[in-house]
VOPAGU-2260 file (C-alpha; in pm, 1 decimal, decimal comma):
REM VOPAGU-2260
SITE   aa  ch    i         X         Y         Z
SITE  GLY   A    0   -8110,3    1288,1     720,7
SITE  LYS   A    1   -8118,8    1197,2    1086,8
SITE  ARG   A    2   -7887,8     903,4    1031,0
SITE  GLY   A    3   -7639,6    1126,6     860,1
SITE  GLU   A    4   -7650,2    1375,2    1147,3
SITE  GLY   A    5   -7590,9    1093,9    1396,8
SITE  VAL   A    6   -7288,9     979,1    1211,1
SITE  LYS   A    7   -7157,6    1335,0    1190,9
SITE  GLU   A    8   -7216,9    1387,5    1559,1
SITE  THR   A    9   -7032,0    1069,0    1641,5
SITE  VAL   A   10   -6731,7    1177,0    1437,1
SITE  ILE   A   11   -6720,9    1522,3    1598,1
SITE  ARG   A   12   -6733,6    1382,7    1949,1
SITE  GLY   A   13   -6427,4    1159,3    1893,6
SITE  LYS   A   14   -6143,1    1243,9    2129,6
SITE  MET   A   15   -5841,5    1404,2    1959,1
SITE  PRO   A   16   -5491,3    1386,6    2102,8
SITE  PRO   A   17   -5345,4    1713,2    2230,2
SITE  GLN   A   18   -5138,2    1910,4    1982,2
SITE  GLY   A   19   -4763,0    1877,1    1998,4
SITE  SER   A   20   -4771,3    1514,9    2130,3
SITE  TYR   A   21   -4765,8    1175,1    1964,6
SITE  ASP   A   22   -4886,5     853,0    2123,2
SITE  VAL   A   23   -4877,8     521,1    1936,9
SITE  ASP   A   24   -5161,7     372,3    2141,5
SITE  GLU   A   25   -5378,8     677,0    2078,3
SITE  GLU   A   26   -5298,8     654,4    1707,4
SITE  VAL   A   27   -5401,7     288,7    1695,6
SITE  ARG   A   28   -5720,7     359,5    1893,0
SITE  LEU   A   29   -5820,3     638,6    1650,7
SITE  ALA   A   30   -5750,7     411,6    1354,8
SITE  GLU   A   31   -5972,1     137,8    1502,3
SITE  GLU   A   32   -6248,4     389,9    1574,9
SITE  LEU   A   33   -6224,9     524,9    1219,9
SITE  GLN   A   34   -6245,7     171,8    1086,3
SITE  SER   A   35   -6559,6      99,2    1289,6
SITE  LEU   A   36   -6722,7     420,3    1166,2
SITE  GLU   A   37   -6636,8     327,4     807,4
SITE  SER   A   38   -6800,4     -12,9     859,2
SITE  GLN   A   39   -7116,2     154,4    1000,7
SITE  VAL   A   40   -7132,5     389,5     702,3
SITE  ALA   A   41   -7087,1      94,6     468,8
SITE  GLU   A   42   -7381,7     -86,0     635,8
SITE  ARG   A   43   -7605,0     221,2     596,0
SITE  VAL   A   44   -7501,4     253,2     230,5
SITE  ASP   A   45   -7587,2    -113,1     173,6
SITE  GLU   A   46   -7934,2     -57,8     327,2
SITE  VAL   A   47   -7998,7     244,5     100,8
SITE  ARG   A   48   -7889,0      46,5    -204,4
SITE  ALA   A   49   -8123,4    -237,3    -107,9
SITE  VAL   A   50   -8420,0       4,7     -78,4
SITE  LEU   A   51   -8337,3     171,0    -412,5
SITE  GLY   A   52   -8261,0    -161,0    -582,4
SITE  VAL   A   53   -7908,5     -57,4    -680,5
SITE  GLY   A   54   -7645,0    -336,7    -682,7
SITE  LYS   A   55   -7300,6    -309,1    -516,4
SITE  ARG   A   56   -7019,6    -213,5    -750,9
SITE  GLU   A   57   -6744,2    -469,3    -754,6
SITE  ASP   A   58   -6385,0    -343,9    -740,6
SITE  PRO   A   59   -6113,2    -605,6    -790,3
SITE  ASN   A   60   -5851,5    -372,5    -631,1
SITE  PRO   A   61   -6013,2    -203,6    -333,1
SITE  ILE   A   62   -5835,6     112,4    -219,3
SITE  PRO   A   63   -5773,3     117,3     158,2
SITE  SER   A   64   -5857,0     420,8     361,1
SITE  ARG   A   65   -5604,4     698,4     412,5
SITE  ARG   A   66   -5543,1     605,6     773,1
SITE  LYS   A   67   -5501,7     238,7     698,6
SITE  GLY   A   68   -5258,6     319,3     417,6
SITE  PHE   A   69   -5051,6     542,9     644,5
SITE  LEU   A   70   -5023,0     274,5     912,3
SITE  ALA   A   71   -4942,3      13,2     651,6
SITE  ARG   A   72   -4658,7     225,6     511,5
SITE  GLN   A   73   -4524,9     295,2     861,1
SITE  GLU   A   74   -4526,4     -72,9     945,0
SITE  ALA   A   75   -4361,2    -164,1     615,2
SITE  ARG   A   76   -4087,7      93,1     672,3
SITE  ARG   A   77   -4029,1     -29,5    1026,0
SITE  GLN   A   78   -3997,6    -389,0     905,0
SITE  LYS   A   79   -3755,2    -280,0     632,1
SITE  ILE   A   80   -3536,6     -95,9     884,5
SITE  LEU   A   81   -3530,4    -398,4    1112,9
SITE  GLU   A   82   -3441,9    -626,0     821,7
SITE  THR   A   83   -3157,4    -396,3     711,6
SITE  ALA   A   84   -3023,4    -377,4    1066,3
SITE  ALA   A   85   -3040,2    -754,7    1101,8
SITE  ASN   A   86   -2836,2    -801,0     782,8
SITE  TYR   A   87   -2578,7    -523,3     839,7
SITE  TYR   A   88   -2532,3    -491,7    1213,6
SITE  ARG   A   89   -2422,1    -843,4    1287,5
SITE  LYS   A   90   -2183,4    -976,7    1545,2
SITE  GLN   A   91   -1819,9    -908,8    1473,6
SITE  SER   A   92   -1766,1   -1250,3    1320,1
SITE  PRO   A   93   -1557,5   -1438,3    1416,2
SITE  LEU   A   94   -1548,0   -1225,0    1732,2
SITE  HIS   A   95   -1849,7   -1331,0    1936,1
SITE  ASP   A   96   -1820,6   -1147,2    2268,5
SITE  LEU   A   97   -1860,5    -790,5    2146,8
SITE  GLY   A   98   -2239,5    -766,5    2131,1
SITE  THR   A   99   -2492,6    -801,5    1853,7
SITE  PHE   A  100   -2526,0    -435,6    1751,1
SITE  LEU   A  101   -2192,0    -291,0    1863,7
SITE  LEU   A  102   -2047,6    -193,6    1522,4
SITE  PRO   A  103   -2124,7    -264,3    1158,3
SITE  THR   A  104   -1973,8    -589,2    1035,8
SITE  GLY   A  105   -1601,5    -544,7     965,7
SITE  SER   A  106   -1571,2    -196,9    1118,5
SITE  LEU   A  107   -1384,7    -317,5    1426,4
SITE  HIS   A  108   -1143,9    -513,9    1210,8
SITE  ARG   A  109   -1082,1    -211,3     990,0
SITE  ILE   A  110   -1009,0       0,0    1296,0
SITE  LEU   A  111    -765,6    -255,6    1436,1
SITE  ALA   A  112    -606,2    -314,8    1094,8
SITE  SER   A  113    -498,3      51,2    1086,9
SITE  LEU   A  114    -295,8      -2,8    1407,4
SITE  ALA   A  115      54,0    -147,5    1420,1
SITE  PRO   A  116      63,7    -487,9    1592,3
SITE  ILE   A  117     351,0    -362,9    1805,0
SITE  PRO   A  118     287,2    -175,8    2023,7
SITE  HIS   A  119     -72,6     -64,9    1955,3
SITE  LEU   A  120    -250,5    -399,9    1926,8
SITE  CYS   A  121     -70,9    -520,3    2238,1
SITE  ILE   A  122    -201,6    -214,8    2425,7
SITE  VAL   A  123    -556,3    -266,0    2295,9
SITE  ALA   A  124    -547,5    -633,3    2393,2
SITE  ALA   A  125    -499,8    -537,9    2757,3
SITE  ALA   A  126    -832,3    -348,0    2770,6
SITE  CYS   A  127   -1081,7    -636,8    2790,6
SITE  LYS   A  128   -1139,7    -995,0    2686,9
SITE  GLY   A  129   -1337,8    -906,6    2376,1
SITE  LEU   A  130   -1074,5    -665,7    2243,7
SITE  ARG   A  131    -802,7    -915,9    2328,9
SITE  GLU   A  132    -969,3   -1176,9    2110,2
SITE  ALA   A  133   -1014,6    -916,4    1838,4
SITE  ALA   A  134    -652,2    -794,6    1853,9
SITE  TYR   A  135    -517,4   -1149,3    1836,6
SITE  CYS   A  136    -718,3   -1237,7    1523,1
SITE  THR   A  137    -450,8   -1390,3    1298,8
SITE  LEU   A  138    -640,1   -1587,6    1035,5
SITE  PRO   A  139    -798,4   -1425,7     729,9
SITE  TRP   A  140   -1175,8   -1428,7     762,6
SITE  THR   A  141   -1493,3   -1345,8     574,7
SITE  THR   A  142   -1787,1   -1158,1     727,8
SITE  VAL   A  143   -2149,0   -1264,3     701,0
SITE  ASN   A  144   -2185,7   -1004,1     425,4
SITE  GLY   A  145   -1907,4   -1160,7     218,0
SITE  ASP   A  146   -1633,6    -904,0     293,3
SITE  GLN   A  147   -1285,2   -1057,1     310,7
SITE  TYR   A  148   -1008,9    -938,5     544,2
SITE  ASN   A  149    -650,3   -1042,5     612,9
SITE  GLY   A  150    -524,9   -1133,0     955,1
SITE  LEU   A  151    -414,7    -846,5    1176,7
SITE  TRP   A  152     -68,4    -997,5    1226,0
SITE  SER   A  153      25,2   -1035,2     860,4
SITE  LYS   A  154     262,8    -736,7     885,6
SITE  LEU   A  155     506,5    -692,2    1174,2
SITE  VAL   A  156     704,2    -365,3    1181,0
SITE  LEU   A  157     956,3    -287,8    1455,4
SITE  SER   A  158    1144,7     -24,1    1258,5
SITE  GLY   A  159    1100,8     318,0    1414,8
SITE  THR   A  160     972,4     184,1    1748,1
SITE  ARG   A  161    1145,9     212,3    2084,1
SITE  CYS   A  162    1210,4    -159,1    2111,2
SITE  ALA   A  163    1453,2    -230,9    2393,1
SITE  ASP   A  164    1479,9    -605,7    2334,4
SITE  GLY   A  165    1364,2    -718,9    1994,6
SITE  HIS   A  166    1480,7   -1077,7    2044,7
SITE  THR   A  167    1268,9   -1130,1    2356,2
SITE  LEU   A  168     970,5    -957,4    2199,9
SITE  ILE   A  169     969,2   -1171,3    1886,2
SITE  GLY   A  170    1025,8   -1487,6    2085,7
SITE  GLY   A  171     731,9   -1402,0    2311,7
SITE  LEU   A  172     483,2   -1358,8    2029,1
SITE  GLY   A  173     471,8   -1732,1    1972,8
SITE  PRO   A  174     395,6   -1937,2    1661,1
SITE  GLU   A  175      21,7   -1862,2    1681,0
SITE  ARG   A  176      98,3   -1506,1    1569,4
SITE  LEU   A  177     436,4   -1534,4    1397,3
SITE  GLY   A  178     300,4   -1820,6    1190,5
SITE  HIS   A  179      80,6   -1576,1     997,7
SITE  VAL   A  180     336,2   -1296,8     946,6
SITE  ILE   A  181     397,7   -1218,6     579,0
SITE  THR   A  182     598,6    -894,1     604,3
SITE  MET   A  183     858,5    -826,0     874,6
SITE  ASP   A  184    1057,9    -503,3     908,7
SITE  LEU   A  185    1340,1    -514,8    1166,5
SITE  ALA   A  186    1545,3    -225,0    1030,1
SITE  GLY   A  187    1750,5     -38,3    1289,0
SITE  ILE   A  188    1683,0    -279,0    1580,8
SITE  LYS   A  189    2017,5    -345,0    1746,0
SITE  THR   A  190    1902,3    -643,5    1955,2
SITE  ILE   A  191    1821,8    -858,6    1651,5
SITE  THR   A  192    2081,8   -1136,5    1629,4
SITE  ASP   A  193    2129,8   -1473,6    1462,4
SITE  ASP   A  194    1927,1   -1633,9    1743,0
SITE  THR   A  195    1635,7   -1407,1    1654,2
SITE  LEU   A  196    1659,4   -1510,2    1290,3
SITE  ALA   A  197    1653,6   -1874,6    1401,6
SITE  VAL   A  198    1323,1   -1810,8    1584,8
SITE  ILE   A  199    1181,5   -1631,5    1278,7
SITE  ALA   A  200    1293,1   -1913,3    1048,5
SITE  GLU   A  201    1123,0   -2172,6    1269,1
SITE  GLN   A  202     793,7   -1987,3    1328,2
SITE  CYS   A  203     739,7   -1777,8    1011,6
SITE  PRO   A  204     691,7   -2020,2     720,6
SITE  LEU   A  205     473,7   -1771,7     527,2
SITE  LEU   A  206     729,8   -1489,5     530,7
SITE  THR   A  207     764,2   -1317,3     191,9
SITE  GLU   A  208     930,9    -984,9     282,3
SITE  LEU   A  209    1216,8    -931,5     528,8
SITE  SER   A  210    1407,0    -611,8     604,8
SITE  LEU   A  211    1728,3    -620,6     810,1
SITE  LYS   A  212    1857,3    -276,6     714,0
SITE  ARG   A  213    2124,2    -113,6     924,5
SITE  ARG   A  214    2232,6     248,6     953,4
SITE  VAL   A  215    2610,1     209,1     935,6
SITE  ASP   A  216    2665,4      68,3    1287,1
SITE  ILE   A  217    2306,1      68,6    1418,4
SITE  GLY   A  218    2076,9    -219,9    1334,6
SITE  PRO   A  219    2049,2    -600,2    1332,3
SITE  ASP   A  220    2374,7    -777,2    1412,6
SITE  VAL   A  221    2344,3   -1080,6    1185,6
SITE  SER   A  222    2587,5   -1304,7    1001,6
SITE  ASP   A  223    2584,1   -1589,1     751,5
SITE  VAL   A  224    2448,0   -1835,3    1009,2
SITE  GLY   A  225    2126,5   -1644,4    1072,1
SITE  LEU   A  226    2058,1   -1572,6     705,8
SITE  GLN   A  227    2119,1   -1936,5     613,8
SITE  ASP   A  228    1854,4   -2036,9     869,2
SITE  ILE   A  229    1611,9   -1789,3     711,4
SITE  ALA   A  230    1686,7   -1912,8     360,9
SITE  GLY   A  231    1643,5   -2277,5     460,7
SITE  CYS   A  232    1298,9   -2235,7     619,6
SITE  CYS   A  233    1140,9   -1933,4     446,1
SITE  GLY   A  234    1136,2   -2044,9      85,6
SITE  LYS   A  235     856,9   -1801,8      -8,4
SITE  LEU   A  236    1073,1   -1492,2      32,9
SITE  LYS   A  237    1033,0   -1237,6    -246,2
SITE  VAL   A  238    1178,3    -918,1     -96,6
SITE  VAL   A  239    1498,6    -905,4     112,4
SITE  HIS   A  240    1675,4    -587,2     229,3
SITE  LEU   A  241    2025,5    -634,5     379,1
SITE  THR   A  242    2165,4    -279,6     371,1
SITE  TRP   A  243    2492,0    -240,9     569,8
SITE  CYS   A  244    2488,9    -604,3     688,3
SITE  SER   A  245    2866,0    -600,3     653,9
SITE  LYS   A  246    2921,1    -946,7     809,8
SITE  LEU   A  247    2739,8   -1126,8     528,3
SITE  THR   A  248    2949,3   -1307,8     269,9
SITE  ASP   A  249    2887,0   -1498,8     -51,1
SITE  ASP   A  250    2777,5   -1804,7     149,3
SITE  ALA   A  251    2468,9   -1626,3     281,9
SITE  VAL   A  252    2378,9   -1480,6     -58,2
SITE  THR   A  253    2423,9   -1819,6    -225,4
SITE  ALA   A  254    2202,6   -1991,2      33,3
SITE  LEU   A  255    1939,0   -1724,1     -20,8
SITE  ALA   A  256    1951,8   -1769,8    -397,9
SITE  ASN   A  257    1936,8   -2152,2    -385,7
SITE  ASN   A  258    1644,2   -2174,5    -141,5
SITE  CYS   A  259    1437,1   -1870,0    -247,8
SITE  PRO   A  260    1397,7   -1892,6    -625,9
SITE  ASN   A  261    1103,8   -1648,6    -622,1
SITE  LEU   A  262    1315,6   -1350,7    -516,4
SITE  GLN   A  263    1203,7   -1030,2    -685,4
SITE  ILE   A  264    1388,2    -759,6    -486,6
SITE  LEU   A  265    1733,6    -801,7    -332,1
SITE  ASP   A  266    1917,7    -515,3    -162,3
SITE  LEU   A  267    2285,6    -582,5     -84,6
SITE  SER   A  268    2391,2    -220,4     -39,5
SITE  PHE   A  269    2726,0    -182,0     140,5
SITE  CYS   A  270    2768,1    -556,6     196,5
SITE  HIS   A  271    3140,7    -517,6     150,6
SITE  LEU   A  272    3224,1    -891,2     162,1
SITE  VAL   A  273    2997,3    -989,9    -126,9
SITE  THR   A  274    3186,4   -1072,6    -447,0
SITE  ASP   A  275    3110,0   -1193,7    -799,9
SITE  ARG   A  276    3028,2   -1543,9    -673,5
SITE  GLY   A  277    2728,8   -1428,9    -473,3
SITE  VAL   A  278    2595,5   -1208,5    -753,2
SITE  LEU   A  279    2629,8   -1487,7   -1011,7
SITE  ALA   A  280    2444,4   -1728,9    -780,4
SITE  VAL   A  281    2154,2   -1485,9    -752,9
SITE  ILE   A  282    2119,1   -1411,4   -1122,4
SITE  GLY   A  283    2161,7   -1778,3   -1212,0
SITE  THR   A  284    1881,2   -1905,0    -987,6
SITE  CYS   A  285    1632,2   -1621,7    -934,8
SITE  GLY   A  286    1466,3   -1589,7   -1272,3
SITE  GLN   A  287    1198,2   -1349,4   -1141,4
SITE  LEU   A  288    1443,6   -1090,0   -1008,1
SITE  GLU   A  289    1324,3    -738,8   -1091,5
SITE  GLU   A  290    1531,0    -513,3    -863,3
SITE  LEU   A  291    1894,4    -555,8    -761,0
SITE  VAL   A  292    2079,3    -302,4    -546,2
SITE  LEU   A  293    2459,2    -340,1    -528,0
SITE  GLU   A  294    2547,1       7,4    -404,1
SITE  GLY   A  295    2887,4      22,6    -237,6
SITE  CYS   A  296    2977,8    -342,6    -310,9
SITE  GLU   A  297    3343,5    -272,3    -373,7
SITE  ARG   A  298    3454,2    -632,8    -438,0
SITE  ILE   A  299    3234,8    -686,0    -741,6
SITE  THR   A  300    3453,7    -673,7   -1051,8
SITE  GLU   A  301    3395,4    -578,9   -1413,7
SITE  GLN   A  302    3356,7    -946,0   -1508,7
SITE  GLY   A  303    3078,3    -981,7   -1253,5
SITE  ILE   A  304    2888,8    -680,8   -1389,1
SITE  VAL   A  305    2925,1    -804,9   -1747,1
SITE  ALA   A  306    2794,0   -1148,8   -1648,6
SITE  LEU   A  307    2509,3    -981,8   -1462,6
SITE  ALA   A  308    2414,6    -779,6   -1768,7
SITE  GLN   A  309    2418,1   -1084,7   -1994,2
SITE  SER   A  310    2208,8   -1307,3   -1764,3
SITE  ALA   A  311    1970,7   -1083,8   -1568,9
SITE  ARG   A  312    1759,6    -955,8   -1855,0
SITE  SER   A  313    1444,4    -946,1   -1641,3
SITE  VAL   A  314    1590,5    -687,5   -1400,8
SITE  LYS   A  315    1416,5    -350,9   -1432,0
SITE  LYS   A  316    1584,0    -162,7   -1147,1
SITE  LEU   A  317    1960,0    -174,1   -1103,4
SITE  SER   A  318    2183,0      24,7    -870,0
SITE  LEU   A  319    2561,6      14,8    -911,7
SITE  ALA   A  320    2637,7     336,2    -723,6
SITE  GLY   A  321    2985,6     339,0    -579,7
SITE  CYS   A  322    3097,9      14,0    -749,4
SITE  LEU   A  323    3427,6     168,5    -846,7
SITE  GLN   A  324    3599,5    -156,0    -938,4
SITE  GLY   A  325    3315,4    -322,3   -1128,3
SITE  CYS   A  326    3112,4     -57,1   -1305,9
SITE  THR   A  327    3354,0      58,6   -1573,0
SITE  THR   A  328    3282,2     202,7   -1913,8
SITE  MET   A  329    3291,0    -145,1   -2069,0
SITE  ALA   A  330    3049,0    -282,4   -1810,0
SITE  ALA   A  331    2808,4       8,1   -1866,2
SITE  ILE   A  332    2817,9     -54,4   -2243,0
SITE  GLN   A  333    2730,6    -420,9   -2184,2
SITE  ILE   A  334    2438,9    -315,6   -1961,3
SITE  ALA   A  335    2310,1     -91,6   -2238,4
SITE  ARG   A  336    2327,6    -373,5   -2494,4
SITE  SER   A  337    2169,4    -648,5   -2284,4
SITE  MET   A  338    1937,0    -494,4   -2021,4
SITE  VAL   A  339    1708,6    -304,3   -2256,5
SITE  SER   A  340    1406,3    -326,1   -2022,8
SITE  LEU   A  341    1567,0    -117,9   -1746,4
SITE  THR   A  342    1346,4     156,8   -1599,8
SITE  HIS   A  343    1572,0     261,2   -1306,6
SITE  LEU   A  344    1950,7     288,7   -1329,4
SITE  ASP   A  345    2179,7     435,4   -1062,9
SITE  LEU   A  346    2541,8     504,4   -1162,3
SITE  THR   A  347    2617,0     756,4    -888,0
SITE  GLY   A  348    2974,2     816,7    -781,1
SITE  LEU   A  349    3161,5     661,8   -1076,3
SITE  PRO   A  350    3429,1     917,1   -1164,7
SITE  GLY   A  351    3580,9     689,1   -1433,0
SITE  LEU   A  352    3262,2     668,1   -1639,9
SITE  GLN   A  353    3308,9     818,3   -1985,7
SITE  ASP   A  354    3078,9     970,6   -2246,8
SITE  ALA   A  355    3077,5     654,3   -2459,9
SITE  ALA   A  356    2913,3     455,6   -2179,1
SITE  VAL   A  357    2632,4     705,1   -2119,4
SITE  TRP   A  358    2576,3     742,3   -2493,5
SITE  GLN   A  359    2529,0     363,7   -2525,9
SITE  VAL   A  360    2302,1     356,5   -2218,1
SITE  SER   A  361    2080,6     628,1   -2363,2
SITE  ARG   A  362    2049,5     440,9   -2692,6
SITE  GLY   A  363    1993,3      93,9   -2544,6
SITE  CYS   A  364    1777,5     167,7   -2239,8
SITE  ARG   A  365    1503,8     382,2   -2390,9
SITE  TRP   A  366    1248,5     289,8   -2122,8
SITE  LEU   A  367    1443,2     463,0   -1847,4
SITE  GLN   A  368    1229,8     660,6   -1603,6
SITE  ARG   A  369    1492,0     732,5   -1338,4
SITE  LEU   A  370    1860,2     785,7   -1411,0
SITE  SER   A  371    2127,1     898,0   -1168,0
SITE  LEU   A  372    2466,8    1014,7   -1295,9
SITE  ALA   A  373    2560,9    1220,7    -990,7
SITE  TRP   A  374    2930,5    1289,8    -941,5
SITE  CYS   A  375    3031,3    1131,9   -1272,9
SITE  VAL   A  376    3274,7    1415,9   -1323,1
SITE  GLN   A  377    3414,8    1312,7   -1663,5
SITE  LEU   A  378    3082,1    1335,6   -1843,9
SITE  THR   A  379    3034,1    1629,5   -2080,2
SITE  ASP   A  380    2744,5    1795,9   -2263,0
SITE  HIS   A  381    2759,2    1527,3   -2530,4
SITE  SER   A  382    2640,0    1261,1   -2284,4
SITE  PHE   A  383    2360,4    1468,6   -2135,2
SITE  MET   A  384    2230,6    1578,0   -2474,6
SITE  GLN   A  385    2212,8    1215,3   -2585,3
SITE  VAL   A  386    2022,9    1128,5   -2267,8
SITE  GLY   A  387    1773,3    1406,7   -2335,4
SITE  LYS   A  388    1736,0    1299,1   -2697,7
SITE  ASN   A  389    1701,5     920,5   -2652,1
SITE  CYS   A  390    1521,2     889,1   -2316,6
SITE  PRO   A  391    1193,9    1082,2   -2349,7
SITE  LEU   A  392    1020,7     893,2   -2065,5
SITE  LEU   A  393    1250,4    1021,6   -1791,2
SITE  LEU   A  394    1077,2    1128,9   -1469,6
SITE  ASP   A  395    1379,4    1178,4   -1244,1
SITE  LEU   A  396    1727,4    1282,5   -1359,9
SITE  ASN   A  397    2008,2    1334,2   -1109,6
SITE  LEU   A  398    2312,0    1521,5   -1245,3
SITE  ARG   A  399    2443,0    1654,8    -917,6
SITE  GLY   A  400    2813,1    1732,7    -921,7
SITE  CYS   A  401    2847,5    1700,7   -1299,2
SITE  ASN   A  402    3030,7    2030,8   -1336,2
SITE  LYS   A  403    3078,6    2003,0   -1716,0
SITE  ILE   A  404    2711,4    2030,8   -1805,6
SITE  SER   A  405    2606,7    2362,9   -1959,3
SITE  ASP   A  406    2289,8    2544,8   -2060,4
SITE  GLN   A  407    2289,4    2377,0   -2401,4
SITE  ALA   A  408    2238,2    2030,4   -2249,6
SITE  VAL   A  409    1973,1    2162,1   -2009,9
SITE  VAL   A  410    1777,8    2309,0   -2301,9
SITE  GLN   A  411    1801,9    1978,1   -2491,2
SITE  ILE   A  412    1671,2    1788,6   -2187,9
SITE  ALA   A  413    1386,5    2037,5   -2144,3
SITE  HIS   A  414    1294,9    2011,6   -2511,7
SITE  ASN   A  415    1262,4    1629,3   -2524,3
SITE  CYS   A  416    1190,9    1505,4   -2169,3
SITE  CYS   A  417     842,0    1648,2   -2134,0
SITE  TYR   A  418     749,0    1409,7   -1848,3
SITE  LEU   A  419    1038,5    1516,1   -1627,4
SITE  LYS   A  420     934,7    1587,0   -1266,0
SITE  LEU   A  421    1270,6    1625,8   -1088,9
SITE  LEU   A  422    1605,8    1753,4   -1216,2
SITE  ASP   A  423    1898,0    1782,5    -975,7
SITE  LEU   A  424    2159,8    2032,9   -1094,3
SITE  ARG   A  425    2326,0    2109,7    -762,4
SITE  GLY   A  426    2696,7    2162,3    -808,6
SITE  CYS   A  427    2665,6    2220,9   -1184,4
SITE  GLU   A  428    2859,8    2546,4   -1197,5
SITE  GLN   A  429    2832,3    2609,1   -1572,9
SITE  VAL   A  430    2451,2    2614,8   -1571,1
SITE  SER   A  431    2324,5    2973,3   -1567,4
SITE  GLN   A  432    1992,6    3145,1   -1523,1
SITE  SER   A  433    1920,7    3113,1   -1895,4
SITE  GLY   A  434    1915,9    2732,9   -1874,8
SITE  LEU   A  435    1690,4    2742,3   -1569,1
SITE  ASP   A  436    1452,7    2982,1   -1743,7
SITE  ALA   A  437    1433,8    2751,0   -2044,4
SITE  MET   A  438    1350,7    2457,8   -1820,1
SITE  ALA   A  439    1084,1    2657,5   -1638,2
SITE  LEU   A  440     932,4    2768,4   -1968,9
SITE  MET   A  441     922,6    2427,0   -2137,7
SITE  ILE   A  442     841,0    2206,1   -1834,7
SITE  PRO   A  443     668,4    2423,8   -1571,5
SITE  SER   A  444     582,4    2125,1   -1352,1
SITE  CYS   A  445     944,0    2008,8   -1318,8
SITE  LEU   A  446    1119,4    2067,1    -984,6
SITE  VAL   A  447    1478,0    2185,4   -1044,2
SITE  LEU   A  448    1731,0    2170,9    -762,7
SITE  PHE   A  449    2007,6    2423,5    -821,6
SITE  LEU   A  450    2260,5    2578,7    -585,6
SITE  ASP   A  451    2352,6    2934,4    -676,5
SITE  ASN   A  452    2702,9    2999,1    -547,0
SITE  SER   A  453    2663,2    3373,0    -586,5
SITE  ASN   A  454    2424,1    3407,2    -291,6
SITE  SER   A  455    2454,2    3055,8    -146,3
SITE  SER   A  456    2082,6    2988,0    -175,0
SITE  GLN   A  457    1898,6    2692,6    -318,9
SITE  ARG   A  458    1652,4    2753,4    -597,6
SITE  LYS   A  459    1355,9    2529,5    -671,3
């Protein structure tokens, strides 16, 4: 009994830490003191068992004390946290001057990848050496965790920026950055010339997408010489936009077709000097062509469109808007017979197009999703009813300016084209409120553009 009281007295006299505070050293000291007391109790128990002649019970899986288990779990959790941090918070590989635990692996690259190389990455690069190395990361790289990222300079967009001298800017980037550019958008930059295209052709061998769009008289001032340089050195081009590049002729288009056989998208809108020879060179060489835009190409004839329809069977998107000389009723019928895989067709602004052409298009091109017949003023209800009957997959139908369409055709379209999302009926004077109500009832999700002349307001 006395031994038990001594042990109890010893436990009661142990110093306890003040409430509301936590000290690791004090916690360890209490654990050690508790362990020593447990060992003393175990010795006394062994002595009692020896006197009574009772053997010690063997336990293959001894249970540690509560305090020891708590400390063991705390230590295990701390080690697990440190191991997780060591695996996740690594250096910004391959960027080695930004600290060990600055950001999770790949986060800095994701932040910089959301910025445009020009001007934002150039501004960031001026902050410090570490950010400069990060902003000028051009090669694709893989983090220590296995995440893969593209180089920050794979896409160069000058369109929409206040670029005073695009030629000097591109020349100053150097091959170490231009050599990794895959997509380049120079639309609307007036200072882009043939000399600039020569620099791009020499230093951008990986280029696959190039945009030289102009806005009538504002944009890159390029000719056949510059585009021939691009075609000769950038053989991986797949997407080329040349809207309003009015100085380009068949020589540039032919060079592009002969040297870039992997072309998939070619936009020659309002290239007024392009004729049948350039179009035939493209369709004869580029077997992977999927989208061809010839809007406003006035020198393309009916023979050129017929040859295009017979050869370019892989084309899925075709725009012949404003091709008054080439896109006749006969040419449209040939398109319907040969290009059965078309999903987008633009025949805007063809006043000579007749009902027979649209009827054949609706029967032959049943996969159409977008069809534009705006300002085809000779078309009647017969054409539009055939479109609604034979093209059930339509998503976008533009009938603006077709003043012969009536409510009967609108009801037929609403009855069959259940996927329709946009219907443009502006300028269709014979369509009344009854047709609009039928459309709203049958396809509630469809957006209808209609101009009511009675109160000069636009209904949607």
